[in-house]
C-alpha positions as CSV (number, residue, x, y, z in Angstrom):
1,M,109.4,98.3,146.0
2,K,107.5,101.3,145.4
3,K,110.1,103.7,145.4
4,V,112.6,101.3,142.5
5,L,109.0,101.7,140.6
6,I,109.2,105.6,140.5
7,V,113.0,105.7,140.3
8,L,113.6,103.6,136.8
9,P,110.8,105.4,134.7
10,L,112.5,108.3,135.6
11,L,116.1,107.4,134.6
12,L,114.7,105.9,131.5
13,L,113.5,109.2,130.6
14,L,116.4,111.1,131.5
15,S,118.5,108.9,129.3
16,F,116.4,109.1,126.5
17,K,117.4,111.6,124.2
18,P,115.5,112.9,121.0
19,K,116.2,112.1,117.6
20,E,118.0,115.2,115.9
21,K,115.7,116.2,113.4
22,M,117.0,116.6,109.3
23,Q,117.5,120.1,108.2
24,T,116.3,120.9,104.2
25,V,117.1,123.3,102.1
26,I,115.0,124.8,98.5
27,I,116.8,125.8,95.5
28,T,114.6,127.3,93.4
29,T,115.3,127.5,89.7
30,E,113.2,128.1,86.3
31,F,112.7,124.6,85.7
32,G,111.2,124.2,89.5
33,D,112.0,123.6,93.1
34,I,114.6,121.1,93.9
35,K,113.4,120.0,98.4
36,L,117.2,118.3,99.9
37,K,117.4,116.7,103.0
38,L,120.5,117.5,104.6
39,Y,122.3,114.3,106.7
40,N,123.1,115.1,110.3
41,E,126.0,112.3,110.1
42,T,128.0,114.7,108.1
43,P,128.0,117.8,110.5
44,K,130.4,120.1,109.2
45,H,129.3,120.0,105.5
46,R,125.8,120.3,107.0
47,D,126.7,123.5,108.9
48,N,128.4,124.7,106.5
49,F,126.0,124.9,103.8
50,I,123.3,125.9,106.1
51,H,125.0,129.0,106.9
52,L,125.4,130.1,103.2
53,V,122.0,129.6,102.6
54,E,120.9,131.5,105.2
55,T,123.6,134.3,104.7
56,G,122.2,134.2,100.8
57,V,125.5,133.2,99.7
58,Y,124.1,130.9,96.6
59,D,121.0,133.3,95.7
60,S,121.5,134.2,92.0
61,L,124.5,132.4,91.2
62,L,124.5,129.9,88.6
63,F,124.4,126.2,88.0
64,H,127.4,126.8,85.9
65,R,128.4,123.1,85.1
66,V,125.9,120.2,83.8
67,I,126.8,116.9,81.9
68,S,124.0,114.6,80.8
69,D,124.0,111.2,82.8
70,F,126.8,113.0,85.6
71,M,125.7,115.8,87.4
72,I,124.9,119.6,87.7
73,Q,127.3,122.1,89.9
74,G,126.8,125.2,91.2
75,G,127.9,127.5,94.3
76,D,130.5,129.2,92.5
77,P,130.0,133.3,93.6
78,D,132.2,134.4,90.8
79,S,129.1,133.0,88.5
80,K,127.0,135.7,90.5
81,N,128.0,138.5,87.6
82,A,129.9,136.4,85.1
83,V,129.8,137.2,81.4
84,A,128.6,135.0,78.7
85,G,130.7,132.6,77.9
86,S,133.1,133.0,80.6
87,Q,134.8,129.4,81.9
88,L,133.5,129.3,85.9
89,G,134.2,126.8,88.9
90,S,137.2,128.5,90.9
91,G,135.2,130.7,92.7
92,E,135.5,130.1,97.0
93,V,133.7,132.4,99.6
94,K,136.2,134.7,101.3
95,G,137.4,134.4,104.7
96,V,135.7,130.6,104.6
97,P,138.3,128.0,105.3
98,R,137.4,124.2,103.5
99,V,135.9,121.9,105.1
100,P,137.0,118.6,105.9
101,A,136.6,115.6,104.2
102,E,133.5,113.3,105.7
103,F,133.6,110.2,104.0
104,N,130.8,107.9,105.0
105,A,130.3,104.7,103.3
106,A,126.8,104.7,104.0
107,L,126.6,107.3,102.1
108,I,126.4,106.8,98.5
109,H,126.4,108.8,95.1
110,K,123.0,107.3,94.4
111,K,120.8,110.0,92.0
112,G,119.7,113.1,93.8
113,A,122.8,113.1,96.1
114,L,123.9,116.2,97.7
115,A,128.1,116.3,97.5
116,A,130.7,118.8,97.7
117,A,132.9,119.6,94.6
118,R,136.8,119.6,95.7
119,D,140.1,120.5,94.0
120,N,142.9,118.1,94.1
121,N,144.5,118.7,97.5
122,P,145.7,115.5,99.2
123,E,143.3,116.1,102.1
124,K,140.5,115.8,99.6
125,A,138.7,118.9,102.1
126,S,135.6,120.4,100.1
127,S,135.5,123.6,98.6
128,N,133.8,125.8,101.1
129,C,130.8,126.7,98.7
130,Q,130.6,124.5,95.3
131,F,128.4,121.2,95.6
132,Y,126.8,119.3,92.8
133,I,123.4,116.8,92.6
134,V,124.2,113.7,90.2
135,Q,122.1,112.6,87.8
136,G,123.9,109.9,87.2
137,K,123.1,106.3,85.0
138,K,122.7,102.9,86.0
139,S,125.0,100.3,86.7
140,S,124.9,96.9,85.9
141,A,126.3,94.5,88.9
142,D,129.4,93.9,87.0
143,E,130.4,97.8,86.4
144,L,129.7,97.9,90.0
145,N,132.1,95.0,90.7
146,S,135.5,96.3,88.5
147,I,134.5,100.0,90.3
148,S,134.5,98.3,93.5
149,Q,137.9,96.9,92.9
150,K,139.2,100.0,91.7
151,T,138.1,102.3,94.7
152,G,138.0,100.0,97.5
153,A,134.5,100.4,97.8
154,K,132.2,97.9,99.4
155,Y,128.5,97.9,98.9
156,T,125.9,96.2,100.5
157,D,122.8,94.7,98.6
158,E,120.8,97.4,99.1
159,Q,123.2,100.0,97.8
160,K,123.9,97.5,94.8
161,Q,120.2,97.8,94.2
162,I,119.9,101.2,93.7
163,Y,122.6,101.9,91.7
164,E,121.3,99.1,89.4
165,T,118.0,100.1,89.2
166,V,118.1,103.9,90.3
167,G,121.5,104.8,89.2
168,G,124.1,107.3,90.5
169,T,128.1,107.4,90.0
170,P,129.8,105.4,92.1
171,F,132.9,105.7,90.9
172,L,133.0,108.9,93.2
173,D,132.1,107.3,96.6
174,M,134.6,107.3,99.0
175,N,136.7,110.0,97.2
176,Y,134.1,113.2,97.6
177,T,132.0,113.9,100.7
178,V,128.3,113.5,99.9
179,Y,126.0,115.5,102.9
180,G,122.3,115.6,101.4
181,E,120.4,114.2,98.9
182,V,117.2,115.4,96.7
183,I,113.6,114.2,98.4
184,E,111.4,115.6,95.8
185,G,112.1,117.7,92.0
186,L,114.7,114.7,90.5
187,N,113.0,115.7,87.2
188,I,114.4,119.1,87.6
189,I,118.0,117.5,87.8
190,D,117.1,115.8,84.7
191,S,115.5,119.1,82.9
192,I,119.0,120.9,83.9
193,A,121.0,118.5,83.1
194,A,119.8,118.7,79.5
195,V,120.2,122.1,79.0
196,P,122.2,123.5,75.7
197,K,126.0,123.8,76.7
198,D,129.4,125.5,75.3
199,R,133.0,123.4,75.4
200,N,132.9,124.2,79.3
201,D,129.5,122.5,80.0
202,R,128.1,125.8,80.8
203,P,125.0,126.2,80.1
204,L,124.1,128.7,77.1
205,K,121.2,130.5,79.2
206,D,122.3,130.6,82.6
207,V,120.5,129.0,85.1
208,R,120.3,130.5,88.2
209,M,119.3,129.3,91.7
210,T,117.7,130.8,94.8
211,M,117.8,129.0,98.0
212,K,115.8,129.1,101.3
213,M,115.2,126.8,104.0
214,G,112.8,124.2,104.7
215,K,111.1,122.7,107.3
216,P,113.2,120.3,109.5
217,M,112.4,116.8,109.2
218,K,112.1,114.2,111.7
219,V,114.4,111.4,112.3
220,K,112.4,107.9,111.7
């Protein structure tokens, strides 16, 4: 009987797997810092983003497209040395493939969501570098019902409450991959989204970024 008592705790210890920590990234701009956490549920996007941050790809790039009540977009390598007024948004990192879509109904386009930009490819694969952060706006229950009917997205009561009270861009759900969210600096998104811009939604004054990895977070 004593042997059984010894073996059981050992088996429980061996079967226990610690939860994977959540990686964080800090985006620094002239308006302040934005701190992001990256979802482990979207490992391909997470790992691609971490690689680009660690290799300095995003340093000195622009938030080249900003739309109030919608989102701020950046990550185009062509933006690093772009002349004033030039249209941006088509650049990619050479030699790096697109990232396969990782749609997850639990990960929605709430305010502060980090998501991958993409072109109209049929697989809905993501750009290998361009991303956007959602500002969005609040949606009514009727608006969410209408969007759900059009897109087929189904929302939990908690998700509905987030869209109704915090806001976001629900019409993008299950169509673009969400792979992280802002945990500090939501006000910085508002500041960037409000800057004067040209007809292509590029800020008239360049909004540059640098990025670095933050401390990993324990998953609750």
